[in-house]
N, CA, C and O atoms as a DFTB+ gen file, in Angstrom:
720 C
 N C O
     1  1     151.832      10.269      46.163
     2  2     150.505      10.600      46.964
     3  2     149.550      10.255      45.495
     4  3     149.807      10.805      44.424
     5  1     148.563       9.377      45.654
     6  2     147.555       8.680      45.140
     7  2     146.676       9.917      44.741
     8  3     146.537      10.760      45.627
     9  1     146.096      10.135      43.601
    10  2     145.427      10.854      42.712
    11  2     144.198      10.589      42.164
    12  3     144.520      10.052      41.104
    13  1     142.825      10.619      42.199
    14  2     141.902      10.178      41.541
    15  2     141.841      11.115      40.119
    16  3     142.580      12.021      39.734
    17  1     140.824      10.593      39.607
    18  2     141.051      11.043      37.911
    19  2     140.920      12.443      37.806
    20  3     141.490      13.001      36.869
    21  1     140.140      13.225      38.765
    22  2     139.962      14.710      39.102
    23  2     141.304      15.181      39.554
    24  3     141.352      16.411      39.518
    25  1     142.433      14.615      39.976
    26  2     143.763      15.096      40.255
    27  2     143.508      15.361      41.753
    28  3     144.207      16.193      42.333
    29  1     142.540      14.693      42.402
    30  2     142.359      15.203      43.988
    31  2     142.737      13.869      44.827
    32  3     142.567      12.682      44.548
    33  1     143.312      14.499      45.954
    34  2     144.184      13.303      46.499
    35  2     142.700      11.915      46.851
    36  3     141.527      12.264      46.982
    37  1     143.068      10.733      46.921
    38  2     142.096       9.613      46.830
    39  2     141.620       9.890      48.776
    40  3     142.113      10.497      49.726
    41  1     140.294       8.943      48.499
    42  2     140.054       8.809      49.727
    43  2     140.473       8.582      50.910
    44  3     140.277       9.048      52.032
    45  1     141.469       7.277      50.155
    46  2     142.296       6.345      51.335
    47  2     143.559       7.288      51.872
    48  3     144.110       6.973      52.927
    49  1     143.988       8.412      51.148
    50  2     145.045       9.354      51.582
    51  2     144.656      10.230      52.231
    52  3     145.491      10.982      52.733
    53  1     142.985      10.494      52.501
    54  2     142.686      11.658      53.033
    55  2     142.042      11.101      54.624
    56  3     141.695      11.924      55.471
    57  1     141.951       9.562      54.864
    58  2     141.289       8.864      55.784
    59  2     139.598       8.932      55.935
    60  3     138.887       8.712      56.916
    61  1     139.278       9.303      54.636
    62  2     137.904       9.636      54.622
    63  2     136.704       7.974      54.063
    64  3     136.644       7.418      52.966
    65  1     136.076       7.714      55.148
    66  2     135.367       6.493      54.908
    67  2     134.245       6.766      53.748
    68  3     133.492       7.738      53.698
    69  1     134.315       5.656      52.813
    70  2     133.375       5.809      51.722
    71  2     132.137       4.828      52.220
    72  3     132.239       3.779      52.856
    73  1     130.990       5.452      51.761
    74  2     129.484       5.172      51.823
    75  2     129.270       3.972      51.034
    76  3     128.873       4.149      49.882
    77  1     129.471       2.718      51.460
    78  2     129.238       1.973      50.402
    79  2     127.498       1.735      50.402
    80  3     126.703       2.312      51.145
    81  1     127.201       0.793      49.426
    82  2     125.691       0.273      49.239
    83  2     125.742      -0.455      50.279
    84  3     124.888       0.093      50.976
    85  1     126.096      -1.210      50.811
    86  2     126.203      -2.363      52.233
    87  2     125.946      -1.250      53.498
    88  3     124.864      -1.262      54.083
    89  1     126.896      -0.396      53.836
    90  2     126.690       0.676      54.681
    91  2     125.261       1.253      54.667
    92  3     124.406       1.101      55.540
    93  1     125.155       1.970      53.470
    94  2     123.932       2.630      53.163
    95  2     122.744       1.780      53.452
    96  3     121.936       2.331      54.199
    97  1     122.440       0.629      53.071
    98  2     121.668      -0.379      53.681
    99  2     121.258      -0.702      54.935
   100  3     120.097      -0.816      55.329
   101  1     122.425      -0.866      55.635
   102  2     122.473      -1.163      57.271
   103  2     122.202       0.120      57.889
   104  3     121.428       0.001      58.839
   105  1     122.649       1.514      57.624
   106  2     121.965       2.550      58.075
   107  2     119.789       2.932      57.856
   108  3     118.804       3.260      58.517
   109  1     120.128       2.639      56.744
   110  2     118.219       2.329      56.414
   111  2     118.077       1.730      57.495
   112  3     117.691       2.241      58.547
   113  1     118.462       0.286      57.267
   114  2     117.293      -1.019      58.188
   115  2     117.363      -0.527      59.560
   116  3     116.639      -1.174      60.317
   117  1     118.045       0.466      60.135
   118  2     117.887       0.860      61.505
   119  2     117.087       2.295      61.768
   120  3     116.984       2.833      62.871
   121  1     116.653       2.696      60.768
   122  2     115.765       3.858      60.386
   123  2     116.589       5.208      60.623
   124  3     116.211       6.244      61.169
   125  1     117.849       4.889      60.042
   126  2     118.609       6.317      59.773
   127  2     117.845       7.601      58.843
   128  3     117.367       7.520      57.711
   129  1     117.905       8.552      59.573
   130  2     117.319      10.032      58.995
   131  2     118.479      10.553      57.882
   132  3     119.525      11.028      58.324
   133  1     118.264      10.451      56.425
   134  2     119.096      11.191      55.944
   135  2     119.103      12.811      55.682
   136  3     120.035      13.608      55.569
   137  1     117.397      12.999      55.622
   138  2     117.262      14.401      55.748
   139  2     116.575      14.899      57.291
   140  3     115.409      14.610      57.556
   141  1     117.284      15.531      58.075
   142  2     116.793      15.539      59.441
   143  2     115.590      16.613      59.358
   144  3     114.700      16.665      60.207
   145  1     115.673      17.496      58.191
   146  2     114.434      18.553      58.284
   147  2     113.280      17.822      57.898
   148  3     112.247      17.809      58.568
   149  1     113.470      17.090      56.608
   150  2     112.398      16.375      56.642
   151  2     111.766      15.360      57.652
   152  3     110.558      15.168      57.788
   153  1     112.722      14.774      58.302
   154  2     112.403      13.681      59.325
   155  2     111.347      14.510      60.297
   156  3     110.264      14.083      60.698
   157  1     111.778      15.452      60.499
   158  2     111.463      16.505      61.914
   159  2     110.198      16.642      61.386
   160  3     109.380      15.983      62.029
   161  1     109.571      17.448      60.152
   162  2     108.766      17.580      59.632
   163  2     107.328      16.581      59.305
   164  3     106.162      16.964      59.213
   165  1     107.875      15.197      59.173
   166  2     106.967      14.457      59.193
   167  2     106.778      13.909      60.521
   168  3     105.606      13.632      60.777
   169  1     107.729      13.654      61.539
   170  2     107.517      13.567      63.212
   171  2     105.974      14.588      63.361
   172  3     104.895      14.207      63.815
   173  1     106.248      15.665      62.932
   174  2     105.173      16.986      63.465
   175  2     104.036      16.714      62.885
   176  3     102.975      16.822      63.499
   177  1     104.100      16.340      61.677
   178  2     102.676      16.086      60.974
   179  2     102.123      14.987      61.366
   180  3     100.993      14.707      60.966
   181  1     102.746      14.240      62.139
   182  2     101.745      12.644      62.687
   183  2     101.359      13.199      63.987
   184  3     100.392      12.696      64.559
   185  1     101.922      14.063      64.464
   186  2     101.452      14.765      65.729
   187  2     100.070      15.239      65.431
   188  3      98.999      14.878      65.920
   189  1     100.434      16.455      64.186
   190  2      99.282      17.119      63.819
   191  2      97.814      16.047      63.393
   192  3      96.635      16.228      63.695
   193  1      98.514      14.799      62.512
   194  2      97.186      13.928      62.421
   195  2      96.663      13.523      63.542
   196  3      95.435      13.440      63.518
   197  1      97.288      13.184      64.722
   198  2      96.792      12.763      65.661
   199  2      95.925      13.760      66.655
   200  3      94.903      13.410      67.246
   201  1      96.409      14.807      66.712
   202  2      95.451      16.248      67.128
   203  2      94.247      16.193      66.477
   204  3      93.182      16.195      67.095
   205  1      94.339      16.135      65.041
   206  2      93.510      16.517      64.566
   207  2      92.096      15.529      64.585
   208  3      90.917      15.848      64.431
   209  1      92.651      14.366      64.809
   210  2      91.685      13.092      64.618
   211  2      90.905      13.340      66.080
   212  3      89.710      13.075      66.216
   213  1      91.609      13.801      66.988
   214  2      90.973      13.719      68.131
   215  2      90.157      14.818      68.339
   216  3      88.977      14.655      68.650
   217  1      90.671      15.979      68.199
   218  2      89.651      17.253      68.110
   219  2      89.072      18.121      66.965
   220  3      88.599      19.256      67.019
   221  1      89.261      17.154      65.754
   222  2      88.427      17.789      64.732
   223  2      88.979      19.408      64.107
   224  3      88.300      20.189      63.440
   225  1      89.879      19.520      64.397
   226  2      90.489      20.650      63.754
   227  2      91.868      20.693      63.868
   228  3      92.481      19.807      64.464
   229  1      92.411      21.639      63.352
   230  2      93.981      22.034      63.119
   231  2      94.080      23.823      63.815
   232  3      94.690      24.706      63.213
   233  1      93.694      23.947      64.527
   234  2      93.152      25.579      64.843
   235  2      94.896      25.447      65.850
   236  3      95.137      24.517      66.620
   237  1      95.730      26.443      65.600
   238  2      96.854      26.668      66.614
   239  2      96.443      26.925      67.907
   240  3      96.991      26.394      68.873
   241  1      95.278      27.902      68.026
   242  2      95.269      28.584      69.088
   243  2      94.888      27.764      69.899
   244  3      95.126      28.106      71.058
   245  1      94.127      26.309      69.727
   246  2      94.180      25.110      70.370
   247  2      94.835      24.145      71.018
   248  3      94.500      23.094      71.565
   249  1      96.178      24.910      70.787
   250  2      97.398      23.492      70.870
   251  2      98.263      24.686      71.478
   252  3      98.092      25.903      71.532
   253  1      99.465      23.648      71.996
   254  2     100.460      24.391      73.005
   255  2     101.922      24.010      72.151
   256  3     101.836      23.409      71.081
   257  1     102.854      24.287      72.541
   258  2     104.486      23.768      72.661
   259  2     104.897      23.981      71.174
   260  3     104.862      25.058      70.579
   261  1     105.270      22.849      70.699
   262  2     106.072      22.665      69.329
   263  2     104.970      22.335      68.475
   264  3     105.226      22.386      67.272
   265  1     103.560      21.941      68.871
   266  2     102.894      21.692      67.854
   267  2     102.441      22.804      67.207
   268  3     102.538      22.970      65.992
   269  1     101.806      23.792      68.200
   270  2     101.059      25.287      67.797
   271  2     102.085      25.941      67.096
   272  3     101.721      26.657      66.163
   273  1     103.726      25.824      67.424
   274  2     104.719      26.482      66.707
   275  2     104.646      26.346      65.578
   276  3     104.443      27.336      64.875
   277  1     104.813      24.846      64.914
   278  2     104.984      23.904      63.935
   279  2     103.690      24.477      63.050
   280  3     104.052      25.337      62.246
   281  1     102.463      24.229      63.025
   282  2     101.328      24.832      62.420
   283  2     101.195      26.273      62.123
   284  3     100.752      26.610      61.025
   285  1     101.573      27.237      63.087
   286  2     101.684      28.308      62.763
   287  2     102.715      28.642      61.689
   288  3     102.292      29.422      60.836
   289  1     103.936      28.241      61.545
   290  2     104.912      28.075      60.544
   291  2     104.456      27.527      59.209
   292  3     104.606      28.038      58.099
   293  1     103.933      26.511      59.499
   294  2     103.161      25.782      58.116
   295  2     102.320      26.877      57.593
   296  3     102.589      27.447      56.536
   297  1     101.137      27.221      58.451
   298  2     100.069      28.548      57.845
   299  2     100.720      29.521      57.349
   300  3     100.078      30.049      56.440
   301  1     102.268      30.262      57.646
   302  2     102.782      31.064      56.804
   303  2     103.219      30.343      55.626
   304  3     102.692      30.700      54.572
   305  1     104.028      29.450      55.578
   306  2     104.306      28.960      54.454
   307  2     103.302      28.663      53.374
   308  3     103.457      28.907      52.178
   309  1     102.359      28.164      53.885
   310  2     100.861      28.124      52.831
   311  2     100.381      28.785      52.402
   312  3      99.698      28.656      51.387
   313  1     100.575      29.781      53.056
   314  2      99.480      31.478      52.899
   315  2     100.746      31.794      51.573
   316  3     100.422      31.918      50.392
   317  1     101.759      31.857      51.922
   318  2     102.533      32.189      51.024
   319  2     102.495      31.778      49.539
   320  3     102.418      32.392      48.475
   321  1     102.592      30.317      49.959
   322  2     102.361      29.517      48.684
   323  2     100.912      29.953      47.925
   324  3     100.777      30.170      46.721
   325  1     100.154      30.002      48.683
   326  2      98.549      30.348      47.782
   327  2      98.533      31.723      47.348
   328  3      97.845      31.866      46.337
   329  1      99.155      32.961      47.851
   330  2      99.070      34.469      47.282
   331  2     100.169      34.245      46.584
   332  3     100.533      35.348      46.175
   333  1     100.939      33.382      46.203
   334  2     102.205      33.211      44.826
   335  2     101.529      33.245      43.630
   336  3     100.662      32.371      43.616
   337  1     101.566      33.866      42.664
   338  2     101.301      33.424      41.509
   339  2     102.199      32.544      41.057
   340  3     103.423      32.672      41.085
   341  1     101.204      31.118      40.394
   342  2     101.887      29.723      39.844
   343  2     103.036      29.986      39.160
   344  3     104.058      29.356      39.431
   345  1     103.020      30.942      38.192
   346  2     103.905      31.436      37.264
   347  2     105.513      32.168      37.908
   348  3     106.636      32.109      37.407
   349  1     105.124      32.723      38.973
   350  2     106.292      33.800      39.281
   351  2     107.322      32.627      39.901
   352  3     107.020      31.558      40.433
   353  1     108.656      33.212      39.643
   354  2     109.564      32.089      40.303
   355  2     109.934      32.592      41.701
   356  3     111.039      32.256      42.127
   357  1     109.166      33.337      42.448
   358  2     109.211      33.240      43.658
   359  2     108.400      32.136      44.301
   360  3     108.552      31.906      45.501
   361  1     107.277      31.222      43.335
   362  2     106.774      30.022      43.693
   363  2     107.540      29.100      44.204
   364  3     107.340      28.391      45.191
   365  1     108.662      29.152      43.296
   366  2     109.558      28.080      43.683
   367  2     110.384      28.092      44.850
   368  3     111.176      28.943      45.253
   369  1     110.036      26.954      45.328
   370  2     111.047      26.718      46.717
   371  2     110.258      27.394      48.033
   372  3     110.810      27.535      49.125
   373  1     109.161      27.708      47.808
   374  2     108.153      28.154      48.881
   375  2     107.790      26.806      49.986
   376  3     107.914      26.842      51.210
   377  1     107.294      25.588      49.116
   378  2     106.604      24.791      49.848
   379  2     106.582      23.664      48.865
   380  3     105.989      23.757      47.791
   381  1     107.313      22.472      49.291
   382  2     107.229      21.310      48.335
   383  2     106.165      20.933      47.877
   384  3     105.091      21.123      48.447
   385  1     106.306      20.304      46.712
   386  2     104.719      19.679      46.627
   387  2     104.524      18.538      47.960
   388  3     103.515      18.404      48.653
   389  1     105.492      17.973      48.038
   390  2     104.851      16.829      48.765
   391  2     104.411      17.373      50.280
   392  3     103.630      16.782      51.026
   393  1     104.902      18.284      50.488
   394  2     104.475      18.896      51.940
   395  2     102.995      19.711      51.664
   396  3     102.042      19.720      52.444
   397  1     103.052      20.232      50.647
   398  2     101.660      21.111      50.198
   399  2     100.334      19.870      50.320
   400  3      99.197      19.990      50.775
   401  1     101.055      18.646      49.693
   402  2     100.054      17.524      49.744
   403  2      99.674      17.182      51.244
   404  3      98.521      17.286      51.662
   405  1     100.977      16.675      52.183
   406  2     100.418      16.454      53.268
   407  2      99.765      17.416      54.248
   408  3      99.198      17.006      55.260
   409  1      99.849      18.617      53.951
   410  2      99.318      19.876      54.715
   411  2      97.967      19.677      54.513
   412  3      97.150      19.294      55.350
   413  1      97.707      20.066      52.919
   414  2      95.962      19.790      52.657
   415  2      95.402      18.470      52.906
   416  3      94.176      18.522      53.005
   417  1      95.913      17.252      53.046
   418  2      95.552      15.860      54.036
   419  2      94.858      16.090      54.847
   420  3      93.727      15.615      54.946
   421  1      95.533      17.106      55.844
   422  2      95.160      17.144      57.208
   423  2      94.157      18.547      57.349
   424  3      93.835      18.756      58.518
   425  1      93.702      19.377      56.516
   426  2      92.511      20.474      56.551
   427  2      93.231      22.061      55.820
   428  3      92.627      23.118      55.636
   429  1      94.504      21.785      55.558
   430  2      94.578      23.141      54.971
   431  2      93.991      23.293      53.704
   432  3      93.653      22.301      53.058
   433  1      93.831      24.474      53.268
   434  2      93.235      24.733      51.789
   435  2      93.242      26.016      51.314
   436  3      93.166      26.904      52.163
   437  1      93.319      26.350      50.084
   438  2      93.561      27.630      49.535
   439  2      92.373      28.564      50.407
   440  3      92.818      29.669      50.718
   441  1      91.163      28.350      50.786
   442  2      90.375      29.078      51.287
   443  2      90.201      29.273      52.774
   444  3      89.365      30.021      53.280
   445  1      91.111      28.497      53.449
   446  2      91.066      28.413      55.001
   447  2      91.548      29.835      55.660
   448  3      91.426      30.038      56.867
   449  1      92.207      30.974      54.598
   450  2      92.352      32.098      54.638
   451  2      91.622      32.629      54.571
   452  3      91.782      33.561      55.359
   453  1      90.415      32.745      53.898
   454  2      89.753      33.945      53.287
   455  2      88.318      34.349      54.197
   456  3      87.653      35.385      54.170
   457  1      88.170      33.319      54.855
   458  2      86.952      33.130      55.860
   459  2      87.332      32.875      57.218
   460  3      88.213      32.032      57.388
   461  1      86.815      33.466      58.257
   462  2      87.220      33.570      59.843
   463  2      87.053      31.468      60.084
   464  3      86.332      30.703      59.444
   465  1      87.901      31.187      61.076
   466  2      88.144      29.944      61.148
   467  2      86.442      29.578      61.994
   468  3      85.786      30.549      62.369
   469  1      86.041      28.544      62.152
   470  2      84.857      28.060      62.899
   471  2      84.902      28.386      64.344
   472  3      83.916      28.586      65.053
   473  1      86.114      28.419      64.702
   474  2      86.405      28.888      66.559
   475  2      87.037      30.127      66.385
   476  3      87.806      30.492      67.275
   477  1      86.774      31.180      64.943
   478  2      87.019      32.611      65.071
   479  2      87.031      33.100      66.300
   480  3      86.275      32.694      67.182
   481  1      88.050      34.178      66.481
   482  2      88.425      35.239      67.423
   483  2      87.197      35.826      67.428
   484  3      86.556      36.039      66.399
   485  1      86.644      36.239      69.097
   486  2      84.948      36.457      69.156
   487  2      84.198      35.618      69.232
   488  3      83.147      35.950      69.779
   489  1      84.301      34.067      68.736
   490  2      83.273      33.050      69.223
   491  2      83.645      32.602      70.423
   492  3      84.837      32.414      70.664
   493  1      82.767      32.390      71.255
   494  2      83.202      31.539      72.393
   495  2      82.541      30.311      71.664
   496  3      81.635      30.106      70.856
   497  1      83.696      29.442      72.544
   498  2      82.937      27.624      71.949
   499  2      81.960      27.557      73.452
   500  3      82.068      28.124      74.539
   501  1      81.139      26.722      72.975
   502  2      79.880      26.218      73.862
   503  2      80.574      25.297      75.052
   504  3      81.579      24.599      74.919
   505  1      79.724      25.489      76.333
   506  2      80.123      24.199      77.329
   507  2      80.146      23.036      76.660
   508  3      80.952      22.206      77.081
   509  1      79.499      22.750      75.753
   510  2      79.227      21.364      75.340
   511  2      80.488      21.204      74.252
   512  3      81.094      20.135      74.174
   513  1      80.791      22.218      73.517
   514  2      82.251      21.775      72.631
   515  2      83.437      21.356      73.511
   516  3      84.231      20.466      73.206
   517  1      83.483      22.226      74.847
   518  2      84.507      22.409      75.560
   519  2      84.192      20.982      76.245
   520  3      85.090      20.150      76.374
   521  1      83.132      20.788      76.593
   522  2      82.917      19.507      77.412
   523  2      83.346      18.174      76.134
   524  3      84.096      17.334      76.632
   525  1      83.105      17.982      75.125
   526  2      83.274      17.117      73.855
   527  2      84.790      17.012      73.584
   528  3      85.307      16.001      73.110
   529  1      85.591      18.338      73.983
   530  2      87.203      18.581      73.518
   531  2      87.753      17.284      75.186
   532  3      88.573      16.366      75.188
   533  1      86.948      17.761      76.226
   534  2      87.637      16.977      77.673
   535  2      87.228      15.568      77.308
   536  3      88.016      14.626      77.396
   537  1      86.414      15.487      77.041
   538  2      86.305      13.789      76.595
   539  2      87.123      13.380      75.840
   540  3      87.740      12.356      76.133
   541  1      87.377      14.078      74.614
   542  2      88.497      13.513      73.623
   543  2      89.854      13.288      74.432
   544  3      90.566      12.294      74.293
   545  1      90.125      14.405      75.341
   546  2      91.614      14.375      76.011
   547  2      91.214      13.450      76.526
   548  3      91.819      12.525      75.984
   549  1      90.306      12.894      77.538
   550  2      90.321      11.604      78.312
   551  2      90.368      10.541      77.755
   552  3      91.066       9.671      78.277
   553  1      89.722      10.272      76.644
   554  2      89.924       9.150      75.983
   555  2      90.769       8.760      75.076
   556  3      90.681       7.766      74.355
   557  1      91.993       9.933      75.132
   558  2      93.469       9.861      74.555
   559  2      94.104       9.345      75.817
   560  3      94.531       8.198      75.940
   561  1      94.136      10.290      76.759
   562  2      94.991      10.180      77.822
   563  2      94.933       9.487      78.950
   564  3      95.909       9.225      79.653
   565  1      93.517       9.086      79.220
   566  2      92.970       8.195      80.645
   567  2      92.882       8.780      81.530
   568  3      93.227       8.376      82.640
   569  1      92.284      10.152      81.239
   570  2      92.307      11.103      82.652
   571  2      92.016      12.189      82.289
   572  3      92.208      12.504      81.115
   573  1      91.343      13.273      83.407
   574  2      91.081      14.641      82.656
   575  2      91.924      15.594      83.500
   576  3      91.556      16.712      83.859
   577  1      93.295      14.926      83.819
   578  2      94.013      16.410      84.324
   579  2      94.726      17.232      83.184
   580  3      95.920      17.126      82.904
   581  1      93.802      18.084      82.555
   582  2      94.492      18.751      81.516
   583  2      95.832      19.607      82.117
   584  3      95.846      20.275      83.151
   585  1      96.713      19.436      81.369
   586  2      97.591      20.296      81.775
   587  2      97.499      22.203      81.519
   588  3      96.722      22.730      80.723
   589  1      98.366      22.866      82.295
   590  2      97.772      24.241      82.455
   591  2      98.343      24.788      81.222
   592  3      97.872      25.872      80.878
   593  1      99.219      24.299      80.510
   594  2     100.049      24.833      79.157
   595  2      99.352      23.972      77.746
   596  3      99.863      23.720      76.654
   597  1      98.049      23.675      78.268
   598  2      97.443      22.867      76.981
   599  2      96.379      23.679      76.538
   600  3      95.223      23.293      76.364
   601  1      96.901      25.045      76.327
   602  2      95.664      26.136      76.247
   603  2      94.525      26.681      76.494
   604  3      94.393      27.245      77.581
   605  1      93.411      26.650      75.547
   606  2      92.289      26.876      75.788
   607  2      91.674      25.794      76.471
   608  3      90.927      26.308      77.303
   609  1      91.595      24.332      76.554
   610  2      90.905      23.902      77.053
   611  2      91.619      23.770      78.453
   612  3      90.833      23.914      79.389
   613  1      92.860      23.541      78.793
   614  2      93.289      23.733      79.978
   615  2      92.851      25.101      81.151
   616  3      92.851      25.020      82.380
   617  1      92.581      26.031      80.500
   618  2      91.606      27.170      80.847
   619  2      90.426      26.863      81.303
   620  3      90.086      27.127      82.457
   621  1      89.632      26.240      80.401
   622  2      88.527      25.918      80.374
   623  2      88.617      24.695      81.517
   624  3      87.608      24.855      82.203
   625  1      89.185      23.824      81.910
   626  2      89.188      22.996      83.147
   627  2      89.353      23.629      84.258
   628  3      88.510      23.391      85.123
   629  1      90.342      24.510      84.559
   630  2      90.843      25.464      85.447
   631  2      89.302      26.191      85.964
   632  3      88.847      26.133      87.107
   633  1      88.697      26.848      84.822
   634  2      87.676      27.525      85.114
   635  2      86.332      26.260      85.842
   636  3      86.059      26.314      87.041
   637  1      85.870      25.565      85.212
   638  2      85.410      24.196      85.858
   639  2      85.375      24.202      87.511
   640  3      84.487      24.380      88.344
   641  1      86.999      23.874      87.571
   642  2      86.962      23.549      89.067
   643  2      86.810      24.842      89.899
   644  3      86.766      24.654      91.114
   645  1      86.725      26.086      89.482
   646  2      87.126      27.234      90.150
   647  2      85.441      27.420      90.294
   648  3      85.066      27.808      91.400
   649  1      84.586      27.219      89.454
   650  2      83.157      27.532      89.524
   651  2      82.621      26.625      90.520
   652  3      81.740      27.072      91.254
   653  1      83.040      25.311      90.684
   654  2      82.945      24.253      91.599
   655  2      83.126      24.851      92.860
   656  3      82.313      24.605      93.751
   657  1      84.207      25.702      93.086
   658  2      84.888      26.082      94.340
   659  2      83.906      27.410      95.115
   660  3      83.806      27.756      96.292
   661  1      83.304      27.900      93.903
   662  2      82.230      28.938      93.847
   663  2      80.947      28.491      94.506
   664  3      80.425      29.038      95.478
   665  1      80.586      27.630      93.982
   666  2      78.606      27.429      94.153
   667  2      78.886      26.027      94.740
   668  3      78.069      25.202      94.331
   669  1      79.994      25.432      95.751
   670  2      79.292      24.477      96.433
   671  2      80.599      23.205      96.145
   672  3      81.497      23.309      95.309
   673  1      80.430      22.298      96.880
   674  2      81.492      20.925      97.103
   675  2      80.850      20.187      96.034
   676  3      79.746      20.426      95.543
   677  1      81.599      19.337      95.752
   678  2      81.394      18.081      94.720
   679  2      80.220      17.373      94.932
   680  3      79.442      17.080      94.025
   681  1      80.047      17.051      96.245
   682  2      78.706      16.528      97.039
   683  2      77.562      16.931      96.711
   684  3      76.615      16.165      96.532
   685  1      77.488      18.598      96.549
   686  2      76.410      19.118      96.573
   687  2      75.766      19.024      95.045
   688  3      74.682      19.518      94.732
   689  1      76.563      18.364      94.244
   690  2      75.700      18.121      92.804
   691  2      75.490      16.525      92.915
   692  3      76.270      15.685      93.364
   693  1      74.063      16.343      92.313
   694  2      73.785      14.992      92.045
   695  2      74.057      14.606      91.073
   696  3      74.538      15.549      90.444
   697  1      74.056      13.566      90.381
   698  2      74.198      12.957      88.842
   699  2      75.402      13.428      88.247
   700  3      75.434      13.422      87.017
   701  1      76.356      13.817      88.845
   702  2      77.510      14.071      87.825
   703  2      78.799      12.981      87.217
   704  3      79.860      12.715      87.783
   705  1      78.370      12.552      86.082
   706  2      79.145      11.937      85.650
   707  2      79.991      12.099      84.448
   708  3      79.425      12.507      83.434
   709  1      81.377      11.822      84.397
   710  2      82.490      12.309      83.203
   711  2      82.278      11.050      82.539
   712  3      82.562      11.269      81.362
   713  1      81.921       9.815      82.670
   714  2      82.129       8.569      82.183
   715  2      80.955       7.836      81.349
   716  3      79.749       7.963      81.562
   717  1      81.457       7.182      80.531
   718  2      79.851       6.598      80.169
   719  2      79.940       4.905      80.445
   720  3      78.948       4.198      80.273
């Protein structure tokens, strides 16, 4: 039996494929993800950047599904990072430097946990704020059919439809325009 320098069986004997430089380059050329968790983090960060650009905030209470879960998990990690003394051994491994920078680039900050968010609990968004969110949604999606699962904007849209049913028909309102 062929053995390598360490006395172990050779790759050929074990029928193991070796990752050559050429194979490595071929996999890279088609976008192979070497670190699946990092790839998933980057995909969610891109989704968060788009949400932040369209909505002007990163508040998970106004998100739904995977994005809301992702932001809440990042908030927990960031909060732990912020509250752990930098000289503590516990600080190591809480949040990598590259992830911390990526989160801060979209709006995470050390003081974000000190004060209530601008959309804090108890503060109800004005009709105009919600209307602007709906316009942003329409601009991004080409329609105003906000899914029920879309969080508070979805609830607001349903409430507007309910008010219309209570107060009259669409034809009874003059000059209603949602587009420019």
